[in-house]
C-alpha positions in Angstrom: 0.0 0.0 0.0 1.2 3.5 -0.9 1.5 5.9 2.0 0.7 9.5 1.8 3.0 12.3 3.1 2.5 15.9 4.0 3.0 18.6 1.3 6.0 20.3 2.9 6.0 23.7 1.1 5.6 26.5 3.7 2.7 28.1 1.9 0.5 25.0 2.1 -1.9 23.9 4.9 -3.5 20.5 5.5 -2.4 19.0 2.2 -1.1 15.5 1.7 0.3 13.7 -1.4 0.4 10.0 -2.3 2.4 8.9 -5.4 0.3 6.3 -7.1 2.5 5.9 -10.2 6.0 7.2 -10.2 9.5 6.5 -11.7 9.8 3.3 -9.7 6.9 1.9 -11.7 8.8 2.7 -14.9 6.0 4.8 -16.2 7.3 6.1 -19.6 5.3 9.3 -19.9 3.1 10.3 -17.0 3.1 10.2 -13.2 -0.1 10.0 -11.1 -0.6 11.5 -7.6 -3.5 11.5 -5.2 -3.9 14.7 -3.1 -6.0 15.1 0.1 -6.6 18.6 1.4 -8.3 19.0 4.8 -11.3 21.3 5.2 -10.0 24.9 5.0 -6.6 23.7 3.8 -4.7 24.5 0.5 -1.8 23.5 -1.7 1.0 25.9 -2.4 0.2 28.8 -4.8 2.8 28.0 -7.5 3.6 27.5 -11.2 5.8 25.3 -13.2 6.8 24.7 -16.8 4.6 21.6 -17.4 0.9 21.0 -17.7 -1.1 18.8 -15.4 -4.5 17.3 -15.4 -6.7 17.0 -12.3 -9.8 14.9 -11.6 -11.8 15.7 -8.5 -12.8 12.6 -6.5 -14.4 14.0 -3.3 -15.3 17.3 -1.6 -15.7 20.8 -2.9 -13.3 23.7 -3.1 -11.8 26.2 -5.5 -8.9 26.4 -7.9 -7.2 29.8 -7.5 -5.5 31.3 -10.6 -3.8 34.6 -11.0 -6.9 36.5 -12.1 -9.8 34.2 -11.1 -11.1 31.4 -8.9 -13.2 28.5 -10.1 -15.4 26.2 -7.9 -14.7 22.5 -8.2 -16.6 19.4 -7.1 -16.5 15.6 -7.7 -16.4 14.7 -11.4 -14.7 17.9 -12.5 -11.7 17.6 -14.8 -9.2 20.5 -14.8 -6.3 21.3 -17.1 -3.6 23.5 -15.6 -1.5 24.8 -18.5 2.2 25.2 -18.3 3.2 28.5 -16.5 -0.2 29.1 -15.0 -0.1 30.0 -11.3 -2.5 27.9 -9.3 -3.6 26.6 -5.9 -6.2 24.1 -4.8 -8.3 25.2 -1.8 -10.7 22.9 0.2 -14.0 24.2 1.3 -15.8 23.1 4.4 -15.0 19.4 3.8 -12.0 17.4 2.8 -11.0 17.7 -0.9 -9.5 14.7 -2.8 -8.2 14.7 -6.3 -6.0 12.9 -8.8 -3.2 14.8 -10.5 -1.3 13.6 -13.5 2.0 15.3 -14.6 4.5 14.5 -17.3 7.5 12.5 -16.3 
């Protein structure tokens, strides 16, 4: 069983990450992660040079971008383009989502 670990960036709160598919699995193209964000918690507000795809499993919250916020709920699929600043924020319940990134 894969264990989750705290997201350690100082500008996050109540976020945990679990690597479901990583380099050890010899995945040729993509890696898969599972995030859990406690009620009222958030991931770091950050950007990077690669895209990632997110699928919301449980809970409700918001994705914060530079110029807007969007509400998210189970069943939502979200594309974060390369270079886009973003942050996932849980609402009043725990938020869980899958996140795929290029290797």
